[in-house]
C-alpha positions as CSV (number, residue, x, y, z in Angstrom):
1,M,88.6,111.5,133.2
2,G,90.2,108.1,133.8
3,M,90.5,105.8,130.8
4,N,88.7,102.5,130.9
5,M,91.6,100.1,131.2
6,S,89.7,96.8,130.7
7,K,91.8,93.9,129.6
8,S,89.8,93.3,126.5
9,N,90.2,96.5,124.6
10,A,92.0,99.2,126.7
11,I,95.4,100.5,125.6
12,K,97.8,99.6,128.4
13,R,100.4,102.2,129.4
14,V,104.0,101.3,129.1
15,S,107.0,103.3,130.1
16,V,109.1,104.7,127.3
17,E,112.2,106.8,127.2
18,G,111.5,110.4,126.3
19,N,113.2,111.9,123.3
20,I,114.0,115.5,122.7
21,V,113.7,116.9,119.1
22,P,114.8,120.2,117.8
23,Q,112.5,123.2,117.5
24,V,110.7,123.4,114.2
25,A,109.4,126.7,112.9
26,L,105.6,126.2,112.4
27,N,102.9,128.4,110.9
28,T,100.1,127.7,113.2
29,S,97.7,129.6,111.0
30,S,97.9,126.6,108.6
31,S,97.2,124.1,111.3
32,I,93.6,123.5,110.4
33,L,93.0,120.9,107.7
34,T,90.7,122.1,105.0
35,K,90.1,118.6,103.5
36,K,86.6,117.4,104.5
37,K,86.2,113.7,105.5
38,K,83.4,111.6,106.8
39,K,82.9,111.8,110.5
40,I,83.1,108.5,112.4
41,A,81.1,108.2,115.7
42,L,83.4,107.8,118.7
43,S,83.2,108.0,122.4
44,S,84.8,110.7,124.5
45,S,87.9,108.6,124.8
46,M,89.3,106.4,122.1
47,E,90.0,102.8,123.1
48,E,92.0,100.1,121.2
49,T,89.1,98.7,119.2
50,E,87.9,102.2,118.2
51,L,91.4,103.2,117.2
52,V,91.7,100.2,114.9
53,G,88.2,100.7,113.5
54,Y,88.9,104.3,112.8
55,F,92.1,103.4,111.0
56,R,90.4,100.8,108.8
57,A,87.6,103.2,108.1
58,Q,90.0,105.7,106.7
59,I,91.4,103.2,104.2
60,R,87.9,101.8,103.4
61,E,86.5,105.3,102.6
62,D,89.6,106.5,100.6
63,P,91.3,103.6,98.8
64,D,94.0,106.0,97.5
65,V,95.1,107.2,100.9
66,A,98.5,106.0,102.1
67,S,98.4,103.7,105.1
68,A,100.8,106.1,106.9
69,V,98.4,109.0,106.3
70,A,95.5,106.9,107.6
71,A,97.5,106.0,110.7
72,I,98.4,109.6,111.4
73,R,94.8,110.7,111.1
74,S,93.9,108.0,113.6
75,L,96.7,109.0,116.0
76,L,95.6,112.6,115.8
77,E,92.0,111.6,116.7
78,F,93.4,109.5,119.5
79,L,95.4,112.5,120.8
80,K,92.3,114.7,120.8
81,R,90.3,112.1,122.8
82,D,93.0,111.0,125.2
83,P,91.9,111.6,128.9
84,S,95.4,111.5,130.4
85,E,96.1,113.8,133.3
86,T,99.8,114.0,132.8
87,I,102.1,114.7,129.9
88,L,104.0,111.5,130.5
89,G,100.8,109.5,130.5
90,L,99.7,111.0,127.3
91,R,103.0,110.2,125.6
92,E,102.8,106.6,126.9
93,N,99.3,106.2,125.5
94,M,100.4,107.6,122.2
95,T,103.3,105.2,122.0
96,Q,101.1,102.3,122.8
97,A,98.6,103.5,120.1
98,I,101.3,103.5,117.5
99,R,102.2,99.9,118.5
100,R,98.6,98.8,118.1
101,L,98.4,100.3,114.6
102,E,101.7,98.5,113.7
103,E,100.0,95.2,114.8
104,T,97.1,96.0,112.5
105,D,99.2,97.1,109.5
106,S,102.7,95.8,109.4
107,S,103.9,98.1,106.6
108,V,107.1,100.1,107.1
109,A,105.3,103.4,106.4
110,V,102.9,103.0,109.4
111,S,105.9,102.4,111.7
112,S,108.0,105.3,110.4
113,G,105.0,107.7,110.0
114,G,103.8,107.0,113.5
115,E,107.3,107.6,115.0
116,L,107.8,110.8,113.1
117,F,104.4,112.1,114.1
118,L,105.2,111.5,117.8
119,R,108.6,113.2,117.5
120,F,107.2,116.1,115.6
121,I,104.8,117.0,118.4
122,S,107.0,115.9,121.4
123,L,108.8,119.2,121.9
124,T,105.5,120.8,123.0
125,S,105.9,119.2,126.5
126,L,109.1,121.1,127.0
127,E,107.5,124.5,126.1
128,H,104.3,124.2,128.1
129,P,104.3,122.3,131.4
130,D,100.6,122.9,131.7
131,L,98.8,119.8,130.2
132,S,95.9,121.7,128.6
133,Q,98.2,124.2,126.8
134,C,100.6,121.4,125.9
135,K,97.8,119.2,124.4
136,N,96.3,122.0,122.4
137,L,99.7,122.8,120.8
138,M,100.3,119.1,120.2
139,I,97.0,118.9,118.3
140,E,97.9,122.0,116.2
141,R,101.3,120.5,115.4
142,G,99.7,117.2,114.6
143,E,97.3,118.8,112.2
144,L,100.1,120.7,110.5
145,F,102.2,117.5,110.2
146,L,99.2,115.7,108.6
147,K,98.7,118.5,106.1
148,K,102.3,118.5,105.2
149,I,102.5,114.7,104.5
150,S,99.2,114.8,102.6
151,L,100.8,117.1,100.1
152,S,104.1,115.2,99.8
153,R,102.9,112.8,97.0
154,G,102.2,115.8,94.7
155,K,105.6,117.3,95.4
156,V,107.4,114.0,94.4
157,G,105.3,113.8,91.3
158,K,106.3,117.3,90.1
159,L,110.0,116.5,90.8
160,C,110.4,113.2,89.0
161,H,108.3,113.6,85.9
162,T,110.9,116.0,84.4
163,F,113.3,113.1,84.1
164,I,110.9,111.3,81.8
165,K,111.7,112.1,78.2
166,D,109.3,112.1,75.2
167,G,109.1,108.7,73.7
168,A,110.5,106.9,76.8
169,K,109.9,103.3,77.7
170,I,109.5,102.9,81.4
171,L,109.5,99.8,83.6
172,T,107.8,99.8,87.0
173,H,107.0,97.2,89.6
174,S,103.8,96.4,91.5
175,S,101.3,99.2,92.2
176,S,102.6,102.5,93.7
177,R,100.5,105.6,94.2
178,V,103.6,107.8,94.0
179,V,104.7,106.2,90.7
180,L,101.2,106.7,89.4
181,K,101.3,110.4,90.3
182,V,104.6,110.8,88.5
183,L,103.3,109.2,85.3
184,E,100.1,111.1,85.5
185,N,102.1,114.4,85.7
186,A,104.2,113.4,82.8
187,A,101.2,112.5,80.7
188,A,99.6,115.9,81.6
189,D,102.7,117.5,80.3
190,N,101.9,116.0,76.9
191,K,104.8,113.6,77.0
192,R,104.4,110.4,75.1
193,F,105.8,107.2,76.7
194,T,105.1,103.6,77.2
195,V,104.9,101.8,80.6
196,Y,105.8,98.1,81.3
197,V,104.6,97.0,84.7
198,T,105.3,93.6,86.3
199,E,102.5,91.3,87.2
200,S,103.7,91.4,90.8
201,Q,102.6,88.2,92.4
202,P,101.3,87.0,94.8
203,D,98.6,89.7,94.8
204,S,98.8,90.7,91.1
205,A,99.2,94.4,92.1
206,G,100.7,95.1,88.8
207,K,97.5,94.4,87.0
208,L,95.7,96.9,89.2
209,M,98.4,99.5,88.3
210,A,97.8,98.7,84.6
211,Q,94.1,99.4,85.0
212,K,94.8,102.8,86.6
213,L,97.2,103.7,83.8
214,R,94.8,102.8,81.1
215,K,92.2,105.1,82.7
216,L,94.7,107.9,82.2
217,N,95.2,106.8,78.5
218,I,98.8,105.8,79.2
219,P,100.0,102.9,77.0
220,V,100.8,100.0,79.3
221,M,101.8,96.4,79.0
222,V,101.8,93.9,81.9
223,V,104.8,91.5,81.9
224,L,105.6,88.4,83.9
225,D,107.7,88.9,87.0
226,A,110.1,86.3,85.5
227,A,110.4,88.4,82.3
228,V,112.2,91.4,84.0
229,G,115.6,90.4,82.5
230,Y,114.1,89.9,79.1
231,I,112.2,93.2,79.0
232,M,115.1,95.3,80.5
233,E,116.9,95.8,77.3
234,K,113.8,97.4,75.8
235,V,113.3,100.1,78.4
236,D,115.1,103.4,79.0
237,L,114.6,103.7,82.8
238,V,113.1,102.1,85.8
239,I,110.8,103.9,88.3
240,V,109.6,102.2,91.5
241,G,108.0,103.2,94.7
242,A,109.1,102.3,98.2
243,E,107.5,101.1,101.4
244,G,110.5,102.3,103.4
245,V,113.8,104.1,102.8
246,V,116.5,103.0,105.2
247,E,119.5,104.8,106.7
248,S,122.0,103.6,104.1
249,G,119.9,105.0,101.2
250,G,118.6,101.6,100.3
251,V,114.9,100.8,100.1
252,I,112.4,98.2,101.3
253,N,109.7,97.5,98.7
254,K,107.4,94.8,97.2
255,I,109.2,91.5,96.6
256,G,110.9,91.5,93.2
257,T,112.2,95.1,93.5
258,Y,115.7,93.8,94.3
259,Q,116.0,91.6,91.2
260,M,114.7,94.4,89.0
261,A,117.4,96.7,90.4
262,V,120.1,94.0,89.8
263,C,119.0,93.6,86.1
264,S,118.9,97.4,85.8
265,K,122.5,97.7,87.0
266,V,123.7,95.0,84.6
267,H,122.0,96.7,81.6
268,N,123.2,100.2,82.8
269,K,119.7,101.6,83.0
270,P,118.8,104.3,85.5
271,F,116.9,103.0,88.6
272,Y,114.8,105.7,90.2
273,V,113.0,105.4,93.5
274,V,110.1,107.8,94.4
275,A,109.0,108.0,98.0
276,E,107.6,110.4,100.6
277,S,109.8,111.4,103.5
278,F,107.5,109.9,106.0
279,K,108.7,106.5,104.8
280,F,112.2,107.2,106.0
281,V,112.8,104.6,108.7
282,R,115.6,104.1,111.2
283,L,116.9,100.7,110.0
284,Y,120.3,99.7,108.6
285,P,119.9,96.3,107.0
286,L,123.0,94.8,105.3
287,N,121.1,92.0,103.6
288,Q,117.7,90.5,103.2
289,Q,117.9,88.6,106.6
290,D,118.5,91.9,108.4
291,V,115.0,93.2,107.6
292,P,112.7,92.6,110.6
293,D,110.1,89.9,110.2
294,R,107.4,92.5,111.2
295,F,107.9,94.2,107.8
296,K,108.4,91.1,105.7
297,Y,105.0,89.5,106.4
298,T,101.4,90.7,106.7
299,A,99.9,91.3,110.1
300,D,97.6,88.3,109.8
301,I,100.5,85.9,109.0
302,L,102.5,87.3,112.0
303,K,99.6,86.6,114.3
304,T,98.7,83.1,113.0
305,V,101.8,81.4,111.6
306,K,104.5,80.1,114.0
307,D,107.1,79.0,111.5
308,L,107.7,82.0,109.3
309,N,110.4,80.1,107.3
310,Q,107.5,78.4,105.6
311,E,106.1,81.7,104.4
312,H,107.1,83.8,101.4
313,P,108.1,87.4,102.4
314,M,106.1,90.2,100.8
315,I,109.0,92.7,100.6
316,D,112.8,92.7,99.9
317,Y,115.7,95.0,100.4
318,T,117.4,96.9,97.6
319,P,120.9,98.2,98.6
320,P,121.9,101.8,97.7
321,S,124.6,100.7,95.3
322,L,121.8,99.7,92.8
323,I,119.9,103.0,93.1
324,T,120.5,105.9,90.8
325,L,118.5,108.6,92.5
326,L,115.7,109.0,95.1
327,F,112.9,111.5,94.5
328,T,111.3,112.7,97.7
329,D,109.3,115.7,98.9
330,L,112.6,116.8,100.5
331,G,114.2,117.0,97.0
332,V,116.2,114.8,94.7
333,L,118.7,112.8,96.7
334,T,121.5,110.5,96.0
335,P,121.5,107.3,98.2
336,S,124.4,108.7,100.2
337,A,122.5,111.8,101.1
338,V,119.6,109.9,102.6
339,S,121.3,109.4,106.0
340,D,121.8,113.2,106.4
341,E,118.1,113.8,105.7
342,L,117.0,111.0,108.0
343,I,119.1,112.4,110.9
344,K,117.4,115.8,110.4
345,L,114.0,114.1,110.6
346,Y,114.6,111.9,113.7
347,L,117.1,114.0,115.9
């Protein structure tokens, strides 16, 4: 039952401090996922290269899946195949698996989603000292957690679209699956509105967002990133997604979100953020420099570039003072209420 601990691809065990989380009432009858997905051939135990390959396969097979959801699917599969003979060893391996996924995808959501997943299943070790029973319950809770977060995007979409009035002009930034869901729900409710989406360099993600909106027959216009100030006086509200929601109620999102929020504040336009609760992360940045480099740059850049000062960051931080409301699967929150919800999730 020992894991192959070769230097090339084995996940090394590291000691971590155990954390105790509160009991959560669970309906174990809902623990089995009904969504079918393609099976990927794996060995009896999952090693580092298989873990990364499984994660990438999830994204390749379902381009619309959130990176955090793909990461949690991978962690759940890792949990099922872990050969550890002690509860401590299992938790150590799970922690190292999360770190490996963070090295593969440096997004905030992968980090926060992985940590929340581990905390959600951790109390099992206190209830069942027997490893076999403990692991089975961990898997059940893990499947329930995965099902819960898979439904979160739809919940956000239902909450926010009621704030879109008929005839509204909406500005959004980059490409966000949650924003797209909100606009899709509003269109399905027979609301007429126009969307302006920023080009969102350097990857032109805004153009991709525009293509998706056109497929839904939603009127859309792509604007230059530099034209945010010019276009702001024409719009009625701003809706953006988030890669991460921090403890202060501020958000980490695609570069350019901060300047859009500043312009929105000056023009007195509502600035709404839509995000799933698995993106709540334990960070408290006060400015742009406080955001860790591991979130600012892609995984490839972090591995290959020594002087990050020569690279352009991919995300920025928007403080809570510039945000009107946050729409999450936990409900509609003011920025000041985020810290209370985040404490409930992590403690």
